[in-house]
Short mmCIF file of the C-alpha atoms (twelve columns), coordinates in Angstrom:
data_MODEL
# 
_entry.id   MODEL 
# 
loop_
_atom_site.group_PDB 
_atom_site.id 
_atom_site.type_symbol 
_atom_site.label_atom_id 
_atom_site.label_alt_id 
_atom_site.label_comp_id 
_atom_site.label_asym_id 
_atom_site.label_seq_id 
_atom_site.Cartn_x 
_atom_site.Cartn_y 
_atom_site.Cartn_z 
_atom_site.pdbx_PDB_model_num 
ATOM 1   C CA . UNK A 1   94.366 48.876 -36.575 1 
ATOM 2   C CA . UNK A 2   92.297 51.202 -39.033 1 
ATOM 3   C CA . UNK A 3   89.648 53.672 -39.398 1 
ATOM 4   C CA . UNK A 4   86.495 53.062 -40.715 1 
ATOM 5   C CA . UNK A 5   84.880 55.776 -42.624 1 
ATOM 6   C CA . UNK A 6   81.143 54.918 -43.602 1 
ATOM 7   C CA . UNK A 7   79.903 56.752 -46.722 1 
ATOM 8   C CA . UNK A 8   83.673 56.736 -47.499 1 
ATOM 9   C CA . UNK A 9   82.777 57.648 -51.260 1 
ATOM 10  C CA . UNK A 10  80.818 60.788 -50.568 1 
ATOM 11  C CA . UNK A 11  82.201 64.170 -50.410 1 
ATOM 12  C CA . UNK A 12  83.135 64.360 -46.568 1 
ATOM 13  C CA . UNK A 13  83.944 60.568 -46.660 1 
ATOM 14  C CA . UNK A 14  86.150 60.678 -49.673 1 
ATOM 15  C CA . UNK A 15  88.292 63.732 -48.485 1 
ATOM 16  C CA . UNK A 16  88.426 62.162 -44.843 1 
ATOM 17  C CA . UNK A 17  89.796 58.799 -46.361 1 
ATOM 18  C CA . UNK A 18  92.246 60.795 -48.353 1 
ATOM 19  C CA . UNK A 19  93.442 62.935 -45.562 1 
ATOM 20  C CA . UNK A 20  93.873 60.003 -43.010 1 
ATOM 21  C CA . UNK A 21  95.832 58.117 -45.571 1 
ATOM 22  C CA . UNK A 22  98.098 61.050 -46.243 1 
ATOM 23  C CA . UNK A 23  98.444 61.304 -42.171 1 
ATOM 24  C CA . UNK A 24  99.672 57.953 -42.271 1 
ATOM 25  C CA . UNK A 25  96.403 56.051 -41.034 1 
ATOM 26  C CA . UNK A 26  94.964 52.924 -42.646 1 
ATOM 27  C CA . UNK A 27  91.693 54.239 -44.003 1 
ATOM 28  C CA . UNK A 28  88.792 51.706 -44.934 1 
ATOM 29  C CA . UNK A 29  85.899 53.464 -47.176 1 
ATOM 30  C CA . UNK A 30  83.099 51.743 -46.644 1 
ATOM 31  C CA . UNK A 31  80.153 52.895 -49.193 1 
ATOM 32  C CA . UNK A 32  77.334 51.258 -51.152 1 
ATOM 33  C CA . UNK A 33  78.377 53.263 -54.222 1 
ATOM 34  C CA . UNK A 34  82.365 52.952 -54.567 1 
ATOM 35  C CA . UNK A 35  83.905 55.657 -56.630 1 
ATOM 36  C CA . UNK A 36  87.615 54.642 -56.863 1 
ATOM 37  C CA . UNK A 37  88.500 57.346 -59.311 1 
ATOM 38  C CA . UNK A 38  88.350 59.812 -56.338 1 
ATOM 39  C CA . UNK A 39  91.122 58.162 -54.574 1 
ATOM 40  C CA . UNK A 40  93.226 56.510 -57.322 1 
ATOM 41  C CA . UNK A 41  95.943 58.787 -56.982 1 
ATOM 42  C CA . UNK A 42  96.636 57.208 -53.507 1 
ATOM 43  C CA . UNK A 43  96.711 53.757 -54.759 1 
ATOM 44  C CA . UNK A 44  96.481 51.077 -51.785 1 
ATOM 45  C CA . UNK A 45  96.699 53.585 -49.163 1 
ATOM 46  C CA . UNK A 46  92.697 53.562 -49.083 1 
ATOM 47  C CA . UNK A 47  90.906 50.381 -48.990 1 
ATOM 48  C CA . UNK A 48  87.360 50.472 -50.700 1 
ATOM 49  C CA . UNK A 49  84.872 48.211 -49.400 1 
ATOM 50  C CA . UNK A 50  81.249 47.934 -50.801 1 
ATOM 51  C CA . UNK A 51  78.594 47.638 -47.980 1 
ATOM 52  C CA . UNK A 52  75.320 49.267 -46.546 1 
ATOM 53  C CA . UNK A 53  75.186 50.870 -43.177 1 
ATOM 54  C CA . UNK A 54  71.898 48.868 -42.990 1 
ATOM 55  C CA . UNK A 55  73.694 45.571 -43.291 1 
ATOM 56  C CA . UNK A 56  74.633 44.978 -39.535 1 
ATOM 57  C CA . UNK A 57  76.302 41.535 -40.095 1 
ATOM 58  C CA . UNK A 58  78.333 43.131 -43.024 1 
ATOM 59  C CA . UNK A 59  79.323 46.113 -41.005 1 
ATOM 60  C CA . UNK A 60  80.454 43.748 -38.022 1 
ATOM 61  C CA . UNK A 61  82.483 41.468 -40.171 1 
ATOM 62  C CA . UNK A 62  84.433 44.467 -42.042 1 
ATOM 63  C CA . UNK A 63  85.185 45.954 -38.556 1 
ATOM 64  C CA . UNK A 64  86.502 42.639 -37.423 1 
ATOM 65  C CA . UNK A 65  88.268 41.685 -40.559 1 
ATOM 66  C CA . UNK A 66  89.941 45.089 -40.940 1 
ATOM 67  C CA . UNK A 67  90.868 45.546 -37.206 1 
ATOM 68  C CA . UNK A 68  88.870 48.754 -37.050 1 
ATOM 69  C CA . UNK A 69  89.334 50.787 -33.766 1 
ATOM 70  C CA . UNK A 70  87.734 54.035 -34.826 1 
ATOM 71  C CA . UNK A 71  84.779 54.965 -36.976 1 
ATOM 72  C CA . UNK A 72  83.849 58.144 -38.877 1 
ATOM 73  C CA . UNK A 73  80.126 57.936 -39.760 1 
ATOM 74  C CA . UNK A 74  79.233 60.254 -42.742 1 
ATOM 75  C CA . UNK A 75  76.911 57.907 -44.602 1 
ATOM 76  C CA . UNK A 76  73.553 59.566 -45.130 1 
ATOM 77  C CA . UNK A 77  70.743 60.473 -47.512 1 
ATOM 78  C CA . UNK A 78  70.798 64.095 -47.822 1 
ATOM 79  C CA . UNK A 79  68.107 66.873 -47.936 1 
ATOM 80  C CA . UNK A 80  66.294 66.667 -51.426 1 
ATOM 81  C CA . UNK A 81  66.661 62.885 -51.475 1 
ATOM 82  C CA . UNK A 82  65.202 62.523 -48.261 1 
ATOM 83  C CA . UNK A 83  62.100 64.390 -49.023 1 
ATOM 84  C CA . UNK A 84  61.776 62.181 -52.132 1 
ATOM 85  C CA . UNK A 85  62.388 58.927 -50.481 1 
ATOM 86  C CA . UNK A 86  61.433 59.636 -46.771 1 
ATOM 87  C CA . UNK A 87  61.278 55.672 -45.869 1 
ATOM 88  C CA . UNK A 88  64.580 54.875 -47.386 1 
ATOM 89  C CA . UNK A 89  66.089 58.125 -45.640 1 
ATOM 90  C CA . UNK A 90  64.855 56.933 -42.185 1 
ATOM 91  C CA . UNK A 91  66.259 53.463 -42.852 1 
ATOM 92  C CA . UNK A 92  69.653 54.570 -43.874 1 
ATOM 93  C CA . UNK A 93  69.809 57.516 -41.649 1 
ATOM 94  C CA . UNK A 94  68.283 56.304 -38.563 1 
ATOM 95  C CA . UNK A 95  68.680 52.595 -38.646 1 
ATOM 96  C CA . UNK A 96  72.040 52.669 -40.162 1 
ATOM 97  C CA . UNK A 97  73.150 55.033 -37.569 1 
ATOM 98  C CA . UNK A 98  71.771 52.861 -34.873 1 
ATOM 99  C CA . UNK A 99  73.801 49.825 -36.747 1 
ATOM 100 C CA . UNK A 100 76.933 51.962 -36.584 1 
ATOM 101 C CA . UNK A 101 76.747 52.895 -32.601 1 
ATOM 102 C CA . UNK A 102 75.637 49.230 -31.814 1 
ATOM 103 C CA . UNK A 103 78.395 47.762 -33.908 1 
ATOM 104 C CA . UNK A 104 80.860 50.234 -32.194 1 
ATOM 105 C CA . UNK A 105 79.583 49.062 -28.840 1 
ATOM 106 C CA . UNK A 106 79.921 45.263 -29.485 1 
ATOM 107 C CA . UNK A 107 83.374 45.663 -31.006 1 
ATOM 108 C CA . UNK A 108 84.731 48.022 -28.453 1 
ATOM 109 C CA . UNK A 109 85.534 50.665 -30.879 1 
ATOM 110 C CA . UNK A 110 87.604 53.590 -29.192 1 
ATOM 111 C CA . UNK A 111 85.795 56.527 -30.600 1 
ATOM 112 C CA . UNK A 112 82.790 57.424 -33.151 1 
ATOM 113 C CA . UNK A 113 82.824 60.739 -35.036 1 
ATOM 114 C CA . UNK A 114 79.174 61.241 -36.284 1 
ATOM 115 C CA . UNK A 115 78.133 63.839 -38.819 1 
ATOM 116 C CA . UNK A 116 75.095 65.621 -38.016 1 
ATOM 117 C CA . UNK A 117 73.946 68.791 -39.480 1 
ATOM 118 C CA . UNK A 118 72.770 72.256 -38.537 1 
ATOM 119 C CA . UNK A 119 69.433 71.048 -40.119 1 
ATOM 120 C CA . UNK A 120 68.705 69.918 -36.609 1 
ATOM 121 C CA . UNK A 121 68.047 73.674 -35.583 1 
ATOM 122 C CA . UNK A 122 64.830 75.616 -35.332 1 
ATOM 123 C CA . UNK A 123 65.837 79.029 -37.141 1 
ATOM 124 C CA . UNK A 124 62.488 80.336 -36.459 1 
ATOM 125 C CA . UNK A 125 63.834 81.460 -33.385 1 
ATOM 126 C CA . UNK A 126 65.536 84.907 -34.075 1 
ATOM 127 C CA . UNK A 127 69.130 85.044 -33.655 1 
ATOM 128 C CA . UNK A 128 72.343 86.486 -35.118 1 
ATOM 129 C CA . UNK A 129 74.329 83.285 -34.681 1 
ATOM 130 C CA . UNK A 130 73.269 80.071 -33.292 1 
ATOM 131 C CA . UNK A 131 75.222 77.948 -30.803 1 
ATOM 132 C CA . UNK A 132 74.929 74.365 -30.007 1 
ATOM 133 C CA . UNK A 133 72.406 74.998 -27.425 1 
ATOM 134 C CA . UNK A 134 70.034 76.682 -29.808 1 
ATOM 135 C CA . UNK A 135 66.692 74.645 -29.744 1 
ATOM 136 C CA . UNK A 136 65.962 71.763 -32.138 1 
ATOM 137 C CA . UNK A 137 63.165 72.363 -34.888 1 
ATOM 138 C CA . UNK A 138 64.292 70.907 -38.288 1 
ATOM 139 C CA . UNK A 139 62.028 71.656 -41.216 1 
ATOM 140 C CA . UNK A 140 62.786 68.898 -43.551 1 
ATOM 141 C CA . UNK A 141 62.975 65.037 -43.081 1 
ATOM 142 C CA . UNK A 142 66.886 65.031 -43.361 1 
ATOM 143 C CA . UNK A 143 67.054 67.468 -40.296 1 
ATOM 144 C CA . UNK A 144 64.520 65.115 -38.498 1 
ATOM 145 C CA . UNK A 145 66.554 61.932 -38.940 1 
ATOM 146 C CA . UNK A 146 69.640 63.901 -37.687 1 
ATOM 147 C CA . UNK A 147 67.796 64.826 -34.475 1 
ATOM 148 C CA . UNK A 148 66.792 61.093 -33.988 1 
ATOM 149 C CA . UNK A 149 70.475 60.375 -34.527 1 
ATOM 150 C CA . UNK A 150 71.768 62.648 -31.857 1 
ATOM 151 C CA . UNK A 151 69.216 61.175 -29.176 1 
ATOM 152 C CA . UNK A 152 70.550 57.829 -30.201 1 
ATOM 153 C CA . UNK A 153 74.028 59.157 -29.722 1 
ATOM 154 C CA . UNK A 154 73.231 60.363 -26.326 1 
ATOM 155 C CA . UNK A 155 71.768 57.232 -25.212 1 
ATOM 156 C CA . UNK A 156 75.018 55.295 -26.150 1 
ATOM 157 C CA . UNK A 157 77.142 57.962 -24.341 1 
ATOM 158 C CA . UNK A 158 75.151 57.841 -20.995 1 
ATOM 159 C CA . UNK A 159 74.039 54.134 -20.954 1 
ATOM 160 C CA . UNK A 160 76.811 52.455 -22.704 1 
ATOM 161 C CA . UNK A 161 79.838 54.553 -22.134 1 
ATOM 162 C CA . UNK A 162 80.512 55.120 -25.944 1 
ATOM 163 C CA . UNK A 163 82.794 57.694 -27.155 1 
ATOM 164 C CA . UNK A 164 80.915 59.687 -29.475 1 
ATOM 165 C CA . UNK A 165 81.651 63.375 -30.929 1 
ATOM 166 C CA . UNK A 166 79.012 64.888 -33.172 1 
ATOM 167 C CA . UNK A 167 79.537 67.585 -35.497 1 
ATOM 168 C CA . UNK A 168 76.939 69.769 -37.015 1 
ATOM 169 C CA . UNK A 169 78.287 71.157 -40.310 1 
ATOM 170 C CA . UNK A 170 76.750 74.157 -42.291 1 
ATOM 171 C CA . UNK A 171 76.717 73.669 -46.108 1 
ATOM 172 C CA . UNK A 172 79.644 71.720 -47.143 1 
ATOM 173 C CA . UNK A 173 81.166 72.287 -50.643 1 
ATOM 174 C CA . UNK A 174 83.816 70.627 -52.459 1 
ATOM 175 C CA . UNK A 175 84.809 68.443 -55.749 1 
ATOM 176 C CA . UNK A 176 83.369 65.265 -56.146 1 
ATOM 177 C CA . UNK A 177 80.233 66.037 -54.577 1 
ATOM 178 C CA . UNK A 178 77.198 64.453 -55.918 1 
ATOM 179 C CA . UNK A 179 74.711 66.656 -57.569 1 
ATOM 180 C CA . UNK A 180 71.304 65.805 -55.848 1 
ATOM 181 C CA . UNK A 181 71.522 68.107 -52.770 1 
ATOM 182 C CA . UNK A 182 73.075 70.618 -50.623 1 
ATOM 183 C CA . UNK A 183 76.415 72.024 -51.927 1 
ATOM 184 C CA . UNK A 184 76.292 69.560 -54.842 1 
ATOM 185 C CA . UNK A 185 72.679 71.155 -55.872 1 
ATOM 186 C CA . UNK A 186 73.745 74.710 -55.196 1 
ATOM 187 C CA . UNK A 187 77.675 75.147 -55.353 1 
ATOM 188 C CA . UNK A 188 78.653 72.222 -57.777 1 
ATOM 189 C CA . UNK A 189 76.716 73.806 -60.732 1 
ATOM 190 C CA . UNK A 190 78.436 77.202 -60.420 1 
ATOM 191 C CA . UNK A 191 81.868 75.867 -60.235 1 
ATOM 192 C CA . UNK A 192 81.854 72.968 -62.745 1 
ATOM 193 C CA . UNK A 193 79.287 74.573 -65.305 1 
ATOM 194 C CA . UNK A 194 82.106 77.437 -65.366 1 
ATOM 195 C CA . UNK A 195 84.876 74.775 -65.882 1 
ATOM 196 C CA . UNK A 196 82.946 72.681 -68.401 1 
ATOM 197 C CA . UNK A 197 81.846 75.966 -70.244 1 
ATOM 198 C CA . UNK A 198 78.299 75.428 -69.458 1 
ATOM 199 C CA . UNK A 199 75.653 78.233 -68.582 1 
ATOM 200 C CA . UNK A 200 75.545 78.867 -64.905 1 
ATOM 201 C CA . UNK A 201 71.643 79.437 -63.660 1 
ATOM 202 C CA . UNK A 202 71.842 81.208 -60.341 1 
ATOM 203 C CA . UNK A 203 70.087 83.658 -58.077 1 
ATOM 204 C CA . UNK A 204 73.231 85.674 -56.804 1 
ATOM 205 C CA . UNK A 205 71.445 87.040 -53.930 1 
ATOM 206 C CA . UNK A 206 71.025 83.687 -52.212 1 
ATOM 207 C CA . UNK A 207 73.134 83.254 -49.316 1 
ATOM 208 C CA . UNK A 208 74.430 80.453 -47.175 1 
ATOM 209 C CA . UNK A 209 76.725 79.555 -44.302 1 
ATOM 210 C CA . UNK A 210 79.138 77.156 -46.127 1 
ATOM 211 C CA . UNK A 211 82.393 75.497 -45.343 1 
ATOM 212 C CA . UNK A 212 85.021 73.974 -47.660 1 
ATOM 213 C CA . UNK A 213 85.130 70.174 -47.484 1 
ATOM 214 C CA . UNK A 214 88.940 70.337 -46.207 1 
ATOM 215 C CA . UNK A 215 88.121 72.523 -43.290 1 
ATOM 216 C CA . UNK A 216 85.505 69.967 -42.141 1 
ATOM 217 C CA . UNK A 217 87.955 67.143 -42.585 1 
ATOM 218 C CA . UNK A 218 90.601 68.829 -40.775 1 
ATOM 219 C CA . UNK A 219 88.543 69.228 -37.589 1 
ATOM 220 C CA . UNK A 220 87.401 65.441 -38.024 1 
ATOM 221 C CA . UNK A 221 90.683 64.075 -38.065 1 
ATOM 222 C CA . UNK A 222 91.656 66.322 -35.026 1 
ATOM 223 C CA . UNK A 223 88.797 64.950 -33.075 1 
ATOM 224 C CA . UNK A 224 89.402 61.275 -33.930 1 
ATOM 225 C CA . UNK A 225 92.253 61.339 -31.571 1 
ATOM 226 C CA . UNK A 226 91.912 64.216 -29.351 1 
ATOM 227 C CA . UNK A 227 92.067 63.702 -25.638 1 
ATOM 228 C CA . UNK A 228 90.322 65.213 -22.655 1 
ATOM 229 C CA . UNK A 229 87.309 66.556 -24.657 1 
ATOM 230 C CA . UNK A 230 85.110 68.946 -22.748 1 
ATOM 231 C CA . UNK A 231 81.936 68.862 -25.256 1 
ATOM 232 C CA . UNK A 232 80.424 66.466 -27.533 1 
ATOM 233 C CA . UNK A 233 78.512 68.424 -30.062 1 
ATOM 234 C CA . UNK A 234 80.084 71.138 -32.309 1 
ATOM 235 C CA . UNK A 235 79.052 73.439 -35.059 1 
ATOM 236 C CA . UNK A 236 81.345 73.661 -38.045 1 
ATOM 237 C CA . UNK A 237 80.905 76.516 -40.506 1 
ATOM 238 C CA . UNK A 238 82.397 79.605 -41.883 1 
ATOM 239 C CA . UNK A 239 81.147 82.057 -38.954 1 
ATOM 240 C CA . UNK A 240 79.271 84.043 -41.608 1 
ATOM 241 C CA . UNK A 241 76.706 83.564 -44.379 1 
ATOM 242 C CA . UNK A 242 77.780 84.232 -47.824 1 
ATOM 243 C CA . UNK A 243 75.856 85.577 -50.954 1 
ATOM 244 C CA . UNK A 244 76.302 83.448 -54.096 1 
ATOM 245 C CA . UNK A 245 77.339 86.695 -55.728 1 
ATOM 246 C CA . UNK A 246 80.669 86.563 -53.987 1 
ATOM 247 C CA . UNK A 247 81.026 82.968 -55.285 1 
ATOM 248 C CA . UNK A 248 80.418 84.144 -58.800 1 
ATOM 249 C CA . UNK A 249 83.217 86.766 -58.587 1 
ATOM 250 C CA . UNK A 250 85.575 84.456 -57.312 1 
ATOM 251 C CA . UNK A 251 84.687 82.033 -60.189 1 
ATOM 252 C CA . UNK A 252 84.953 84.449 -62.811 1 
ATOM 253 C CA . UNK A 253 88.577 85.313 -61.829 1 
ATOM 254 C CA . UNK A 254 89.475 81.682 -62.128 1 
ATOM 255 C CA . UNK A 255 87.462 81.069 -65.141 1 
ATOM 256 C CA . UNK A 256 86.765 84.442 -66.932 1 
ATOM 257 C CA . UNK A 257 84.740 82.722 -69.760 1 
ATOM 258 C CA . UNK A 258 81.914 81.545 -67.217 1 
ATOM 259 C CA . UNK A 259 78.445 82.129 -68.604 1 
ATOM 260 C CA . UNK A 260 75.850 83.425 -65.980 1 
ATOM 261 C CA . UNK A 261 72.467 83.422 -66.181 1 
ATOM 262 C CA . UNK A 262 70.770 85.436 -63.309 1 
ATOM 263 C CA . UNK A 263 67.479 83.962 -61.961 1 
ATOM 264 C CA . UNK A 264 65.068 85.723 -59.938 1 
ATOM 265 C CA . UNK A 265 63.148 84.082 -56.939 1 
ATOM 266 C CA . UNK A 266 63.361 82.878 -53.280 1 
ATOM 267 C CA . UNK A 267 66.154 80.496 -51.948 1 
ATOM 268 C CA . UNK A 268 64.985 76.898 -51.486 1 
ATOM 269 C CA . UNK A 269 63.189 76.571 -48.267 1 
ATOM 270 C CA . UNK A 270 64.849 73.336 -47.564 1 
ATOM 271 C CA . UNK A 271 68.002 75.086 -46.813 1 
ATOM 272 C CA . UNK A 272 66.491 77.611 -44.137 1 
ATOM 273 C CA . UNK A 273 69.006 76.393 -41.601 1 
ATOM 274 C CA . UNK A 274 71.822 77.154 -43.766 1 
ATOM 275 C CA . UNK A 275 71.310 80.650 -44.630 1 
ATOM 276 C CA . UNK A 276 69.197 82.757 -42.076 1 
ATOM 277 C CA . UNK A 277 72.201 82.992 -39.696 1 
ATOM 278 C CA . UNK A 278 75.562 81.492 -39.285 1 
ATOM 279 C CA . UNK A 279 76.448 78.719 -37.008 1 
ATOM 280 C CA . UNK A 280 78.578 80.016 -33.850 1 
ATOM 281 C CA . UNK A 281 81.966 77.971 -34.254 1 
ATOM 282 C CA . UNK A 282 83.447 79.121 -30.973 1 
ATOM 283 C CA . UNK A 283 83.077 75.846 -29.194 1 
ATOM 284 C CA . UNK A 284 85.057 74.265 -32.007 1 
ATOM 285 C CA . UNK A 285 87.536 77.024 -31.862 1 
ATOM 286 C CA . UNK A 286 88.101 76.244 -28.217 1 
ATOM 287 C CA . UNK A 287 88.168 72.734 -28.346 1 
ATOM 288 C CA . UNK A 288 90.018 71.971 -31.743 1 
ATOM 289 C CA . UNK A 289 91.486 75.381 -32.378 1 
ATOM 290 C CA . UNK A 290 89.148 75.306 -35.385 1 
ATOM 291 C CA . UNK A 291 88.897 78.151 -37.942 1 
ATOM 292 C CA . UNK A 292 88.170 77.848 -41.690 1 
ATOM 293 C CA . UNK A 293 91.591 77.894 -43.591 1 
ATOM 294 C CA . UNK A 294 90.001 77.945 -46.878 1 
ATOM 295 C CA . UNK A 295 88.081 81.100 -47.888 1 
ATOM 296 C CA . UNK A 296 86.301 81.500 -51.252 1 
ATOM 297 C CA . UNK A 297 89.223 82.247 -53.309 1 
ATOM 298 C CA . UNK A 298 91.523 79.429 -51.904 1 
ATOM 299 C CA . UNK A 299 88.599 77.002 -52.174 1 
ATOM 300 C CA . UNK A 300 87.692 77.633 -55.504 1 
ATOM 301 C CA . UNK A 301 91.366 77.402 -56.704 1 
ATOM 302 C CA . UNK A 302 91.676 73.948 -54.737 1 
ATOM 303 C CA . UNK A 303 88.295 72.872 -56.315 1 
ATOM 304 C CA . UNK A 304 89.524 73.710 -59.975 1 
ATOM 305 C CA . UNK A 305 92.887 71.887 -59.094 1 
ATOM 306 C CA . UNK A 306 91.093 68.703 -58.352 1 
ATOM 307 C CA . UNK A 307 88.925 69.224 -61.662 1 
ATOM 308 C CA . UNK A 308 92.117 69.608 -63.511 1 
ATOM 309 C CA . UNK A 309 93.494 66.748 -62.284 1 
ATOM 310 C CA . UNK A 310 90.444 64.375 -62.534 1 
ATOM 311 C CA . UNK A 311 89.703 65.607 -66.180 1 
ATOM 312 C CA . UNK A 312 93.320 65.844 -67.283 1 
ATOM 313 C CA . UNK A 313 93.117 69.421 -68.350 1 
# 
C-alpha cells in the first residue's frame, strides 16, 4: 500500500514525500509540475507521477494502480496566484479538492489529510491568539477557496463517513519553495538572496506567524496514522509572530556578507491572517504533541544545508 501526496512537488508536498520515504512508507508524489531534483537523493523511494487533481479519471487510476490507502492533499494555487487567476484557483483548489474527497470515497481510502490555511479566519475580530473556533472571514481568493474546501470536507465526514483531518498552517517557509507567494515571496528572497550574494529588499518591521516546513510535515505524518482523534481541525504555527528583523539577524550569522536594502512601507494586506496575531496551537499540542522544533536559527541552518547540497557548495 502507498500514500498519495497531491501537490507532491510543492514545498509541503516535497518534504512530506521525503519524510514518508525516510520513515519506510511508499510515497507517491502527484503533481502537475514534477521537480525530481528535490528528491533525487532518495532515489526510487519516492515515485513521481505527473497529474492534475482536476483530472478525476487520472486521479482514480493512480489511486488504483499504486494501491493508495491514504491521501495527503497539499495541491493548491496559492495567495498571489489566486488573486491573478481566480477562475483557475477555484477550479484547482475547490473542484480539485472535491475530486480528491470523492475519489477517496469511491476508493475506500482510510484517511485524507487536507491542508487548509489560517487564511480562512476573520482577523478583523480582535484577539491575541486565534483558536480553531475563531470565525471565518477570509480577505483573499485563496482563503475563500479554503473555506469552501472545509465545508466540503465536513459534508464528506458527516454524510459519507470519510476520515478527514484538516490543518490550518500559518505561513510555511523552507527550501524548494516556489517564489510566487507566501513564504516563497517573503522568506525565500531573504535567505536565498543572501546565499547567492544578491541584494535583499525587505521591510524588517513586517511580522508573521511562520512555521518551518519540517515542523508541518512532522505533524502531518503523525496525523496520517493517529488513532482515536478527538478533533478534526488544527492550527499549525509557531505560537507567536516574528519580525523579519529577527530573521535578518539570524541570516547574517550564517551568511555575514548578506547585502540588505531596508524598505519602507506597510506589509502586504493579502497576509493579514498571517501576522496580526498568532494562531493558537494548543489543540495540536494536545492531540499530536505538536510543538515547533525548528526556531529561526535551526530553520535557517537546515535551509542553508539544503541549498549547499542542491547547488554543490
